[in-house]
Each structure stands twice: as C-alpha cells, then as structure tokens.
N, C-alpha and C positions, 0 to 999 in steps of 0.2 A: 487598387485605386478606384475601382467602381464603388466599392463599398464606402470608401472615404467620402467620395462625392455624394453618394446617396445619404449618408449619415449627417451631413451638413445641415444647419438650421434651416437654411434655404437651399434645398438640393438644386442643382443645375438642370436645366432641360436637356433632353437627350441630344438635341441638335448642337449643343455647346460642348458636348463630351470631346469631340475630336481635338479641338483646339487645345483644351486642357490637357489631354493625354499626350498630345505632340510636346507641349511645354515641359511635362514630366519626364517622358521616356525617350523623346527624340523620335525620329521617323522609323517605321516598322521595316524589318528587312525584307526587301522585294524577293529574294530568293526563296526564303522560308515560305513566303505566302504563295509563291507560284508552285512550289512543290507540293504543299499540303496545307490547304486553306483551313481545314479543321485544326491542324496543329498550331497554325498561326492564331486562330481565335483562342485556343486554350492558353497559349502563351500570353496572349492579351489579357485574358480573364485573370490569369494568375500572376501577371505582373512580372514575368521572367526577365523582361528587358529593363525592369525598374533599377533605379540607382539608390534606392533606400538602404540605409545600413541594417545589419542584422539587429533584430529586436525592436525595429521600428514598429509603430502602431499596427496591430494586426489587421485593422480595418484598411490599411493602406497596402499592406503586404498581401493580404488574403485575396483581394479582389482584383487587384490591378488589371486594367485593361489598357492597351496601348493607347497611343496618342493619336492625335487626330490628323494626320496628314496622310498623304498617299505614298505608297511604296513604289519602288521602281517598277513593279508588275501593275501599278495602277489601282491597288487595293487601299482602303483606309481602315484604320483601326475599328471603327464602329461598324463598317461592313463586315469585317472578319468576326466580330463579335456577334453580330446579328446571324451570320451563317452558322456559327458554331452554337447558337441557341442561348446567348447570354444576354441580348438585348432585345427590347421590343418597343414598337413605336407607341408609347403611352407616357402619361405624365409620371407614373410610377415604372420606371423603364427596365427594372430588373426582372428577368424571367424567373420562374420557379426554379429553373436549373441553377441559375446564377445565385439566388438567394440561398439555396441549400449549400452549393459548393463554397461560397464566400463564408456563410456561416459556419460550415464545418472547419475551415481553416482557421477562422477566429477562435473557435472553441479549442482546437488543437493547440494553437498558440497559447491560450491561456492555461491549458492543463500542462503544457511543457514548462511555462513559467512557474507553475505551482510545484512542478516535479512530482505530481500525484499520479501520473499514469492514467489508467482508466478504471482503478479499483476504488473500493470503498463506497460504491453507490448503494442506495437503499434497495432492499429486497426482502423476502420472507423465506425462512428455512424451517418454519414450525410446521411439522406434518399434521395433518387433520383432514377435514373435509373441505374441499375447495374444488376449483376447476381446472388446476393445473396438475397433470400426472407426474410423478416422479418414478425413478427406477426401483424404489424400495416397495415391499409388499408386506401385507399383514393379514391375519385371519380376517375374513369378511364378517361384518357385523350385521345383526338383524337390521332389515330395512335399508341395507346398502344398495348402491347403485350396481345392477349387474353388468352395466356397460364398462365398469372398471375391473371386472374379473381377470385376473391374471391366469390364462389358460395353461400355459406351460408349467408354472408352479404348482397349479391345482392338480394336473395330471401326475406330475412328479410326486406329489404329496400322496395321492391314491395308489401309485405304484410301490412306493416305499411301505406304505401301511399294509397293502395286500401281500407283499413279499415276506413280511414278518409272519403272516398267517399261513403261507403256503404258496404254491405255484400261482403266478399271476395269469388270470384269463381275460380275455376280451369278449365283449365290451366291458369297459371298467364300470364298476359300481361306485359311484361317488357318494361320499357321505359329507355332512356339513363340516366336519373337522378338516376335510381336505380343501375346501374353498379358501382361496386368498385373492385378495384384491390389491390393486396398486394403491400405494399411499398417495394422497393428493396434498398440494400446498394451497394455502389460502391466496386467492387471487387478490392481492392488495393493490387496488387502483386508487390513485390520487388525482383528483381533478384540481387544477390550478387556474386561477384567474390573475394575471398580472395587470395591474392598473397604473398607468403612466399619466403623471401630471402634465398637462399641456397649457397651463396658465402662463401668462406673459412673463412672469419672473424666472422661468426655466431657461431663458435665454441667458442668464447670468454666468459669468466664467468662474470655474473652479481654480484652485491654487496653480494647477498645471497648465492653465490657459484654455482647457477644454470647456465648452458650455455644459451646463447641467443637462440640457436636453440631448446633446450628443452623447455624453456619458451614459445617460439613462437608456438611450436607444441601443447603444452598443451592448450594454449588459443585458437588455431584454432579448435581443437577437441571440446573443449567446446562451442564455438560459432557455430560450425557446428550442434551440438546437440540442442542448443537453437533454431536455425532456424528450425530444423527438427521437434522438439517437438511442438513448438507453431505457426510455420508457415509452415506446410507441403506442401503447394501449391507454396511456394516461391522457384524458381529455385536457387541452390547453386552450385557455381563451385570453384575449387581450382586450383591455378596456382603455380607451383614451379619455381623459376628463379634464374639464375646467369648470365653467358654469353649469354645463351639462355634460353627460357621458355618451360615449359611443362605442359599440363593439368594432374592433379592429380586425381586418384580415392580417393574420401573422406576417404575410408576405409584404404588407404595406409598412411594417415596422421601421425600416430605415428611412422612410419618407414622411414620417409623422412630424409636424411642426407645431410651434405654440400658436396660440391665439393672441391677437393684440386688439388695439382700439378700432381697427378697421373691420373687425368682426362682430360689431355691435357691442353687447355686453357679455360675450362669451369668455372673457379672459380671466374671470374670477376662479376661486378653487372650492369646488363642492365635493367634499369626501362623501356626503349622503348619496349623491347621484353615482359616485363610482362604486361604492360598497353595495348600494341597492342593485344596480345593473349586474355587477359581478355575482352577487348572491342568486339572482334569478337564473343566470347562465349556469352556475354550479348545480343548482337544484335540478335542472334539465338534464344534467350529465348522468344522473344515476350513480354516480361513484359514492362509496361510502366515505371516503375521506376526502374532505374539501378544504381548500386553502386559498386565501387572497394574499397577494403581495402588492402593497401600495408603495408607489415610488413617487415622492413629493418633495417640494422644497419650501412648502409654506402652510401656514395654519389655515383651517377652513375659512372662507370669506363669503360662503353662500350656502344656502339650504332651500329646500322646497317648502311651499305654503300650499297646503292641501285644499283649503277652501276660503271663502269669503270671512268666515268667522276668525280664521287664523290671521288673515291679512288684517282685519279690523283690530284685533287684539295687538298686533304689532304697531300699527299706526297710532293706537291710543297711547302708546309709550313713547313712539318715535314717529312724530307726524310727517317727517320729511323722508321716510324711508324709501328705497328704491326697490322696485319690483320688475321682474323681466320675464318676458316670453317671446322667444325668437319668431319673427315674422316668417311667413312661407317662403319669401324670396331668400331669406338668410339661410333657411334649412336647405332649400335647393342649391344654393351656392356652395355650401359646405360639402354637400353630396357630390356635386360636380367637381370641385377643385381638389377635395381631399379624399374622396371615396369614404366619407364617413357620413353615417345616418344618425343624426342626433336623437337621443331617446327623450324626445319632447312630447308633452301632452298639453293641448291648448287649454285645458282646464286646471292646469297645474303651474302656478307661478314659482319663479325662482326669487327668493329674497336675497339681496346683495347688500354686504355691509363690510367693507375692509377697515380695519382698525390697525394702525401700526403696532406690531409686536403684541397685539391682543386680539381676543376672539370675542366676538358678539355673544352674548348669553344665550339668545335664542338659537343662534346656529350651533353653539356648542351643545345645547340640549337635543337639537334634532340630529346632530351627528352621533352622539352618545346613543340616542334611541336606535339609530341604524346599526351601530356597532353592537348593541345588546341583542338586536335581531339576528345578527351573524352568530353570536354566542349560542343563542337558543337553537339554532339549527345545526350547531356543531361545526361551524366554519371557523377555523383558525385564520387569523389576520396578522400578517408580518408587515413591518413598516420599514421603508429605507428612506432615511432623511438625508437629503443632499443640500445641507445648509448649516451654517454655524450659530444660528440664533438659539440662544439659551431657551427663549420662551417657547419655541417650537419643539426643541428637544424635551422640555419638561412636559408639553402637552401630549406629545407622542408617548412619553413614558406613562401618563395617565391612562391614555387609551390602551396601551399594552397591557396594563394590570387589569382592565376591564375585558379585554378580548383574549387574553392569555397567549398572545403570540410573541414574536421576537421583534426587536428593533435593531437597526443598523444606522449608524452615522458615517457617512462617507464624505470626505472632503477633497479627494482627488479624482482624477478622471479614470482610475483604474477600478472602477466600480465592479466591472465583470470579474476581475480577479477575486475581489472580497467575496462576492456572492457565490460563486462557483467553489470556492475554498470551502465555504459553510455548507454548500449543497453536498459536495463529495464527502467531507468529513463527517457529516451528520451530528456535529456537536452543536450545542446551543451557545451561540455567541451574541452577546448583547454589547453593542458599541455605544458608549456614552461620549459626553463632551471630553472627558478625560481619557478615554480609550477609544480613540477613533482611527480610522484608516486613511 
C-alpha cells in the first residue's frame, strides 16, 4: 500500500497515511504490536493484513503498510512503520529501506508473472584481459600482470617438469614455461540514464485506467531495482524532464509528479534538455557502454536557444514566438517542493512551440542535433512511447533510425512487465502501432 500511495500522481502527505491505511486494511492487531513492534512494522510495510486478491498490483501488494488507527495497545500503523524504519517525516516519506524492499517485491512480482526466474541476464563469458578473475588459468603472456599469477598451478607445473628430468629438489627453479596466470573476464559495465517525461500530458489515463505517469514511475522503479540487484557496479542515473531537465535521486522516483500551468511554462516537452543532461551524466560515469532510455508520451515541443542570434532567427520567421527562462523564485520552489534542481542557465532560453500532432521544424532540428551528439559519443538511445498517436510513433521511428536504439509502444499500465521482459531476454523488440503491448 505504501508504494501505491507514493506512486499516485499526487502522492498523499505522510500525515494522511493513517486514515488511508485504516480504510484499506482495518485496525492493526493490538496483540501483535504489543508482542513485537518490529514485526508489526514489517507486516505493515508488507501489507500482510491487506485484503487485496492475489495478483493485484504489485505496488499495492509490495508495500502495504497498515492503516491509520490505533491498536488496542495504543500504536498506530504509521508509528509502527516509523519504528520499523519504513517511514520518515518528509514530503518524500519512504525511507531507503522501504524504497528497496518495496521495489524488490515489485521486481519479484514482475519476474514471477514473466515466469522468467532470475536467469537470462546479461554478462560476459569471453576470456581475455579484464579486471574480473575467473577460476581458469593459462600460460602467462609477456607483459602480463604478475598480480594475476596462479601460484599453485605454477608450482605444480615446475614439479611435473622437474620430475621428468630426475629427483625434484628445493628450492624450485622456475622457468617461463611453468608460469600460469588466472584468466580474466572483461569487466563490461553499462551506465544507464533513464529519462522520464514530466510534462502535463503524462497525467492522461491508459487503457487500464492507470495514468501514464504512474505506469512510467512503476516501470522505472522496477528497472532501477533490476539494475541494482543484478548489476550493482553499473552506474544508473534518473532524469526528469519537461521544458527543462533535472537529475533525480532514484529514491524520489515514486514521488515524481508532472508539471502543470501552475509551474510557469515548465509543462512542455524538451527532448534536447533530457538527452543533453543524460549525456553529460553518462560521460562522467567513465563506463565504456552507455545507454539512455527515454520514456515519453508526446512529441518535443521545446528546445534551447543558445544566443540572441538564434532567437532573432526564430523571431524573423515567427514574430510571436514564446521564449522562457524560469525565474529564481520558480527554481527555488521546484527545489523545495519536488527536491529537483532544474538544469537552468540564465543565458540560455527555452523556445516553446506546441503544435497539435506536429513538431516545429526548429525544435525538430535542435532535437536531431542532440540525438546526433549522443550517437557520436557512442550513447545508444531507446525510446518508450506511452501514447497511441501515429504521428509520435512515426517521429520516434525516425529518431530510432538516427540513434540506432530500440523503440517500444506501450498502451497498458503493465509497462514494467514489457520492459523487464526485454531486459531479461536480451532480445531486440521493436513495438509499433501494429505490434504493441
């Protein structure tokens, strides 16, 4: 239940959790609380008192926390959850412990629905020169790392060689042919930046009644857990974007929400901002393999204007164009309310132009230039489309051809299952209008 509440488009404040949980789960058992407060908190976080049917939404099942009332022993659900380390007094009220345990439950639920177990995940079995030692050995090569020397095998080789020549004496006289080193595996790290669209249209409902933003956040949470669980050395970044982009603390994924008209002009869609920030984060990671996953429901409707000359060029063609740079008060409010630091530059304007089912040519060119920069740096870009618009699907297909990535079209709320299935199988799946999930 905790995860379901956190994932809502407008997540509830922590002080309202008790009444919500009481309505869902009923009053907590006083005897359990009195005997073992830690156990009660665990039950609350896991939702063991819940009445949901099997197979219900993992975000409901995975996190449940009891409800809001007081037990016979005087304890409330939220009090138990705080004592057990699941809640904190903050606008983003899930603790690290709760985020990881709920996310792990959600991941296991998705994996069980796939029937995929935990196999099929990417790795490397090619022996060569790398930083991961294996149990196999080979003759040492000139210039090899002495730190990888397999001493037992080297000594055995020397003893076998000397025994063929006569009695073996000590100390052993080693020859080059005796020396063996451990084989090593290439350390294949992949840095991933997940970019999630926070523009106003992400509030729209999917076919199953789930909003696009809720489905996207759940999928992002599960993918983050998948990366963390099986590839803990792989750097993972999260970027939220609309008119501007922000780096997101992964633990804040459940609490992300869309921008609207009350946030100035931040509710447009700027692919250039998302790809640019993600590319800079990946560059700093030092990983050889880098990948961006862009989750969006709309065509780009914003791009950056680098200088006055570019602004003048746009105005000469479109005199009534809109340009935007967030005021300091807006930047501060977003930081305070959402824990997001906007990647804003006072010398860099954002050009805004929404066209129904069409893309402004200037915005399309600037977006394509940023996509080309990703390709030049060897960054693969995958796109996840949560929309039925043919125009958007066609645009993403054009970008895919340019960036060499994969595209997905998801119409239901089970985006997490679709993406994990692809991740685990390692197969290339391109979902189009005709082949959508």
